[in-house]
matplotlib code that plots the C-alpha trace (Angstrom):
import matplotlib.pyplot as plt

x = [-27.1, -23.5, -22.9, -23.3, -20.2, -17.4, -14.0, -12.7, -8.9, -7.2, -3.6, -5.0, -5.6, -3.3, -2.9, -4.5, -2.3, -3.1, -5.7, -8.6, -10.3, -10.1, -13.7, -16.6, -19.9, -22.5, -26.3, -26.6, -24.1, -20.5, -18.4, -15.1, -12.4, -10.7, -8.3, -6.0, -5.0, -1.7, -0.9, -0.2, 1.7, 2.0, 0.9, 2.8, 4.1, 2.5, 3.8, 3.8, 0.3, -0.8, -0.5, -3.5, -6.9, -8.7, -6.1, -6.1, -9.9, -9.6, -6.9, -8.8, -12.0, -10.0, -8.7, -12.2, -13.4, -10.8, -11.9, -15.5, -14.6, -12.9, -16.2, -17.8, -19.6, -19.2, -19.4, -23.0, -24.0, -22.5, -25.0, -22.8, -19.5, -17.5, -14.8, -12.4, -10.1, -7.5, -7.8, -10.7, -13.2, -13.0, -16.5, -17.8, -14.6, -14.8, -18.5, -17.9, -15.1, -17.4, -20.2, -17.7, -16.3, -19.5, -21.6, -24.3, -24.7, -24.8, -27.8, -25.7, -22.6, -20.6, -18.1, -16.0, -12.8, -10.2, -6.7, -4.8, -5.3, -3.1, 0.3, -0.5, -2.4, -4.7, -7.8, -9.2, -12.4, -14.6, -17.8, -20.7, -22.5, -25.4, -24.3, -27.6, -30.2, -32.9, -31.5, -32.1, -29.8, -32.7, -33.2, -29.5, -29.3, -32.1, -30.4, -27.1, -28.6, -28.3, -24.5, -22.8, -26.0, -28.2, -27.6, -24.0, -23.6, -27.2, -27.7, -29.7, -31.3, -31.5, -32.5, -30.2, -27.6, -26.8, -25.2, -23.4, -22.3, -19.5, -18.5, -15.6, -12.5, -10.6, -7.3, -3.8, -2.7, -4.3, -3.6, -5.5, -8.3, -8.6, -8.9, -11.6, -13.5, -13.3, -14.3, -17.3, -18.2, -17.8, -20.1, -22.8, -22.7, -22.8, -25.9, -27.5, -26.5, -23.3, -19.7, -17.0, -17.2, -20.4, -18.6, -18.3, -17.4, -15.6, -15.0, -12.2, -11.3, -8.0, -6.8, -3.3, -1.4, 1.8, 0.3, -1.7, 0.3, -1.2, -4.6, -3.4, -2.0, -5.2, -7.2, -4.9, -5.5, -9.3, -9.8, -7.4, -8.9, -11.8, -12.5, -11.7, -14.0, -13.3, -12.3, -11.2, -8.8, -8.8, -7.1, -9.7, -9.3, -12.5, -14.4, -12.5, -12.8, -11.6, -11.4, -8.4, -10.5, -14.0, -15.7, -18.8, -19.5, -21.8, -22.4, -24.5, -27.3, -27.0, -29.9]
y = [-14.2, -13.1, -16.2, -18.2, -16.7, -19.4, -19.1, -22.0, -22.5, -25.6, -26.5, -28.4, -25.2, -22.3, -20.2, -16.7, -13.9, -10.6, -10.3, -12.5, -15.8, -18.8, -19.5, -18.4, -19.9, -17.3, -17.1, -20.6, -19.9, -20.9, -18.2, -19.4, -16.8, -16.3, -19.0, -19.1, -21.8, -22.9, -26.5, -27.2, -30.5, -30.3, -27.9, -24.6, -25.3, -23.4, -23.9, -21.2, -20.6, -22.8, -21.3, -23.4, -22.0, -25.3, -26.6, -23.3, -23.5, -27.2, -26.3, -23.3, -25.3, -28.0, -25.4, -24.1, -27.7, -28.3, -25.3, -26.4, -29.9, -28.3, -26.7, -30.1, -29.5, -30.7, -29.4, -30.6, -27.6, -25.0, -22.6, -19.7, -19.6, -16.5, -16.5, -13.6, -14.4, -12.0, -13.6, -12.5, -14.8, -17.8, -17.7, -20.8, -22.8, -21.7, -22.6, -26.0, -26.7, -25.6, -27.9, -30.8, -30.3, -29.9, -32.3, -29.6, -26.0, -23.7, -21.4, -18.3, -17.8, -14.6, -13.8, -10.7, -10.3, -8.4, -6.9, -9.1, -11.3, -12.6, -14.0, -12.8, -16.1, -16.7, -16.6, -16.1, -17.8, -18.0, -19.7, -19.9, -23.0, -23.7, -24.6, -25.3, -27.9, -25.3, -23.1, -24.4, -23.6, -21.6, -19.6, -18.9, -17.8, -15.3, -13.9, -13.4, -12.4, -8.6, -8.9, -7.0, -5.5, -2.6, 1.1, 1.9, 2.4, 1.5, -0.7, -3.8, -6.1, -9.6, -12.4, -12.4, -10.3, -6.7, -6.1, -3.1, -2.8, -0.7, 1.2, 3.4, 4.6, 7.7, 9.1, 10.2, 6.5, 3.0, 3.0, 6.2, 5.1, 1.8, 3.4, 5.7, 2.8, 0.6, 3.6, 4.0, 0.3, 0.6, 3.6, 1.9, -1.2, 1.0, 2.8, -0.7, -1.5, -3.5, -3.2, -4.6, -7.9, -8.5, -8.4, -11.9, -11.3, -8.7, -8.6, -6.0, -4.2, -2.3, 0.2, -1.3, -4.3, -2.8, -0.9, -4.1, -4.3, -0.9, -2.5, -5.4, -3.1, -1.1, -4.4, -5.6, -2.4, -2.3, -6.0, -6.3, -8.6, -9.6, -12.6, -11.0, -11.5, -13.7, -11.8, -11.9, -9.2, -8.2, -5.5, -4.0, -0.3, -0.6, -1.1, 1.4, 4.3, 7.4, 5.6, 3.6, 0.8, -0.4, -3.1, -5.3, -6.4, -8.8, -8.6, -10.6, -8.3, -7.2, -8.4]
z = [15.3, 15.8, 17.9, 14.7, 13.1, 13.0, 11.5, 9.3, 8.8, 7.4, 6.4, 3.5, 1.5, 0.9, 4.0, 4.2, 3.1, 4.7, 7.5, 6.4, 7.1, 4.8, 5.5, 7.7, 8.7, 9.5, 9.2, 7.8, 5.0, 4.4, 2.9, 1.2, 0.7, -2.7, -3.8, -6.9, -9.4, -7.9, -6.8, -3.1, -3.0, 0.8, 3.6, 3.5, 0.0, -3.0, -6.5, -9.2, -10.6, -13.4, -16.9, -18.2, -17.4, -17.1, -14.7, -12.8, -12.3, -11.1, -8.6, -7.3, -6.8, -5.1, -2.5, -1.9, -1.5, 1.3, 3.3, 2.9, 4.1, 7.1, 8.0, 8.1, 4.8, 1.2, -2.3, -2.8, -0.7, -3.0, -4.4, -5.7, -7.4, -8.5, -11.1, -11.6, -14.5, -15.9, -19.3, -21.5, -23.1, -20.7, -19.3, -21.0, -20.1, -16.4, -16.2, -17.7, -15.2, -12.3, -13.4, -13.9, -10.5, -8.6, -10.7, -11.1, -12.1, -9.0, -8.5, -8.9, -11.0, -11.0, -13.7, -14.0, -16.0, -14.0, -14.5, -12.0, -8.9, -6.1, -7.1, -10.6, -11.2, -14.1, -11.9, -8.4, -7.3, -4.2, -3.4, -0.9, 0.4, 2.7, 6.2, 7.9, 7.0, 7.5, 4.7, 1.2, -1.8, -3.3, -0.2, 0.2, -3.4, -2.9, 0.1, -1.8, -5.1, -4.4, -3.9, -6.7, -7.9, -6.9, -5.9, -5.0, -1.2, -0.3, 2.7, 1.6, 4.1, 2.7, 5.0, 8.1, 6.2, 5.3, 1.9, 0.4, -3.2, -4.7, -1.5, -2.7, -0.8, -1.7, -0.5, -1.3, -1.5, -1.0, 2.7, 3.3, 0.9, 2.7, 6.1, 4.8, 3.3, 6.4, 8.6, 6.3, 6.7, 10.5, 10.6, 8.5, 10.8, 13.9, 12.6, 12.3, 15.9, 15.2, 14.2, 12.0, 13.9, 12.0, 8.6, 6.9, 3.3, 1.1, -2.6, -2.9, -6.1, -6.2, -8.7, -8.9, -7.5, -6.1, -3.2, -2.1, 1.2, 2.3, 2.2, 4.3, 6.9, 7.1, 7.4, 10.2, 12.2, 11.7, 12.4, 15.3, 18.0, 15.7, 13.4, 10.0, 7.1, 4.1, 1.0, -2.6, -3.7, -7.4, -9.4, -11.5, -12.6, -14.6, -11.3, -9.1, -11.6, -9.7, -6.4, -5.2, -3.7, -4.1, -2.0, -2.1, 1.4, 3.4, 7.1, 9.5, 10.5, 14.1, 16.3]

ax = plt.figure().add_subplot(projection="3d")
ax.plot(x, y, z, "-o")
ax.set_aspect("equal")
plt.show()
C-alpha cells in the first residue's frame, strides 16, 4: 500500500545530492540509494573519493549500512547489492568485499561497468533489504529479479511492485530528454491508477556527466511536493545508445 512508503534520511551518511531520498521503505523492502566510496569523517564533510577499489567498496557499503540502520534495520536483511565500477575487471574483488562486509553472499548481485559515477568516484553502489518480518529474503529477491531484465519498456507486475526496464528519454538536451522520460513514467503509472508518488527506485543511466544538473532540475520539478525515489545515477553511453537518458524503475503498485 502507498501508506507503507517511508522516507529514510540520516546525517550519518552522505547527504542526497539532487532531488532523491537516501532510503525508502515500501512494500516490505528497504531501498538504499546509490552511495560512493568517499570517507565521511563527520556529518556534512565528505573527503575526496578513495583511489583504492577495495577501500572504496568498504566505504560505500558503510554508507549504505548507516542509512539501513536509520531505517531500524541491519545488514543481515540485505538480499541484493548492485555495484557500478568505472574500472574494468573488478567483479571478483567487489563480490569478495561484499561478502566480507555482510558475512554472507546476497541472493542477488548486480554488476555493471560504467563510464563514470557521482564525484568521479571509482564506484557507486546501492542495495535492497527486507523491511518486514513477513517478507523473506528469497521472496524479496524473486520480486526484484526482473529489475534490469526483460522487454524494454514493458510494465512488469512483480509482487506488490511495478517494474520497468530501459525506459529511454530523447530530446535536444538532457533536460528535455529527462522531462520526456519522467512524463512517460507518469503516464505509465497513471494508466495503472497511480502517479509518480508511487515511484520508489530509479537506476539512471546518462549519456554524459556534464549535463547532469539538467536531470536534477527536471527531477525537482516532477517530484515537487512528493517523496522522491531513491536513485543511482551512472554515466553509461553503452546503455543509453541513441538516447540521452535510460532508466530502470520500481514503483509500489497502486491499489
